C-alpha positions in Angstrom: 0.0 0.0 0.0 1.3 3.4 -1.0 1.9 6.0 1.8 -0.9 8.2 0.6 -3.3 5.2 0.5 -2.4 4.6 4.2 -3.2 8.1 5.1 -6.4 8.2 3.0 -7.5 4.9 4.7 -6.8 6.5 8.2 -8.9 9.6 7.2 -11.7 7.4 6.0 -11.8 5.6 9.4 -12.1 8.9 11.4 -15.5 9.6 13.0 -15.1 13.4 12.4 -17.1 14.8 9.4 -14.5 17.5 8.7 -11.3 16.3 10.2 -8.1 18.2 10.8 -5.0 16.3 9.6 -1.5 17.4 10.5 1.5 16.2 8.5 4.9 16.8 10.0 8.5 15.5 9.6 11.9 16.8 8.6 12.5 18.9 5.5 12.7 16.8 2.3 10.8 13.9 3.8 7.9 14.4 1.3 5.3 16.1 3.4 4.1 18.4 0.5 3.8 15.5 -1.9 1.9 13.4 0.6 -0.4 16.3 1.4 -1.1 16.9 -2.3 -1.9 13.2 -2.8 -4.1 13.2 0.3 -6.1 16.2 -0.9 -6.5 14.7 -4.4 -7.6 11.3 -3.0 -9.7 12.5 -0.1 -12.5 10.1 0.7 -16.0 11.3 0.1 -17.1 14.5 -1.7 -15.6 17.1 0.6 -12.6 19.0 -0.7 -10.1 19.7 2.1 -8.4 23.0 2.6 -4.6 22.7 2.5 -2.4 25.0 4.6 1.4 24.8 4.0 3.6 26.0 6.8 6.0 27.3 4.1 3.5 30.1 3.7 3.5 30.9 7.4 7.1 30.8 8.4 8.2 34.4 9.2 11.5 34.0 7.5 14.2 31.3 7.7 14.3 31.5 11.5 10.5 31.2 11.9 9.8 27.5 12.5 8.9 27.9 16.2 6.8 31.0 15.5 4.8 29.3 12.7 4.3 26.2 14.9 2.8 28.4 17.6 0.6 30.2 15.1 -0.9 26.9 13.9 -2.0 26.1 17.4 -3.0 29.5 18.7 -4.3 31.4 15.7 -5.6 28.6 13.5 -6.5 25.5 15.3 -7.6 26.7 18.7 -10.0 29.3 17.3 -11.2 26.8 14.6 -12.1 24.3 17.3 -13.7 26.8 19.7 -15.5 29.2 17.3 -15.6 27.4 13.9 -13.2 29.9 12.3 -9.4 30.1 12.5 -6.9 32.1 10.5 -3.3 32.2 9.4 -1.1 35.0 8.1 0.9 34.5 4.9 4.6 35.6 5.0 5.7 37.6 2.0 9.1 36.0 1.4 10.1 38.6 -1.3 9.4 41.6 0.9 10.5 39.9 4.2 7.3 40.9 6.1 3.8 39.7 7.0 1.2 39.7 4.3 -2.6 39.1 4.3 -4.6 37.0 6.6 -6.5 33.8 5.4 -9.6 32.5 7.1 -10.3 28.8 7.6 -13.7 27.5 8.5 -14.7 24.3 10.2 -17.3 23.4 7.5 -14.7 21.6 5.5 -11.7 19.2 6.2 -8.3 20.8 6.8 -4.8 19.4 6.0 -1.8 21.3 7.5 1.6 20.2 6.4 5.1 21.4 7.2 7.9 21.3 9.7 6.4 22.2 13.0 2.8 21.3 12.3 2.6 18.6 15.0 3.4 20.2 18.4 2.2 19.5 21.9 -0.2 22.4 21.5 -1.6 21.4 18.1 -1.9 17.7 18.6 -5.0 17.7 20.8 -6.7 20.0 18.2 -6.3 17.6 15.3 -8.1 14.4 14.4 -5.2 12.6 12.6 -1.5 13.3 13.3 1.0 12.0 10.7 4.8 11.9 11.0 6.7 11.4 7.8 10.4 10.6 7.9 13.2 9.7 5.4 16.9 9.0 5.5 18.9 12.2 6.2 20.9 12.0 3.0 17.9 11.3 0.9 15.8 14.1 2.4 18.7 16.7 2.1 19.1 15.8 -1.6 15.4 16.1 -2.2 15.1 19.5 -0.4 18.1 21.1 -2.1 17.0 19.8 -5.6 13.4 20.9 -5.0 14.4 24.5 -4.1 17.0 24.8 -6.8 19.6 26.5 -4.7 17.3 28.8 -2.6 17.6 26.5 0.4 21.3 25.6 0.2 22.6 28.5 2.5 19.8 27.9 5.0 19.9 24.1 5.3 22.0 23.8 8.5 20.2 26.6 10.3 16.8 25.1 9.4 17.9 21.6 10.4 19.1 22.9 13.8 15.7 24.6 14.3 13.9 21.5 13.5 16.1 19.4 15.8 15.3 21.8 18.6 11.6 21.6 17.8 11.7 17.8 17.9 13.6 17.8 21.2 11.1 20.1 22.9 7.8 19.1 21.2 8.3 15.3 20.7 6.1 15.2 17.5 7.0 11.5 16.8 5.5 10.5 20.1 2.3 12.5 19.3 1.8 10.9 15.9 -1.1 8.5 15.1 0.6 7.3 11.9 4.3 7.1 11.4 5.6 6.6 7.8 9.0 6.3 6.2 9.3 7.9 2.7 13.0 7.0 2.1 12.2 4.7 -0.8 9.5 6.9 -2.3 10.7 8.7 -5.4 10.3 12.5 -5.1 8.7 14.4 -8.0 12.0 16.2 -8.5 14.0 13.0 -8.9 
């Protein structure tokens, strides 16, 4: 069974009508590809909203800030009032951009490094951890971003290591998958 089929089956078994799914793991593991496949193969007629943390990180040092925003600005209000929001980061201008509203009347998939934290985990219906061999994921990430990530790799990986050490996302996951052998779309 393919990785996306495993996640789609897990979503199909959820009792929630409009579930929230978090997909986390290290850079280059294949989170975006998995999220795209999940949205495309979503069971039933609903079309989930997809939020990518790449759009939320406030710069290259913003992993922790984006992770907090997922829990406090998006998921907690979504669960309590039926509406959450997130703010896009304008990478070209280096500053915050427009707000985006998310409503509880449709499923939600959030993917990215930092999506699965101790604060966000209880607010989700399915928590997915995706891993891959370190050398494989580094190659994937650097090829994917065509040089834009090269200078930031070490700093980003250190942030992610701190996040994992403090938040323990692997222990929070309902589904743990290894994408080492899965070809990336950029290969």
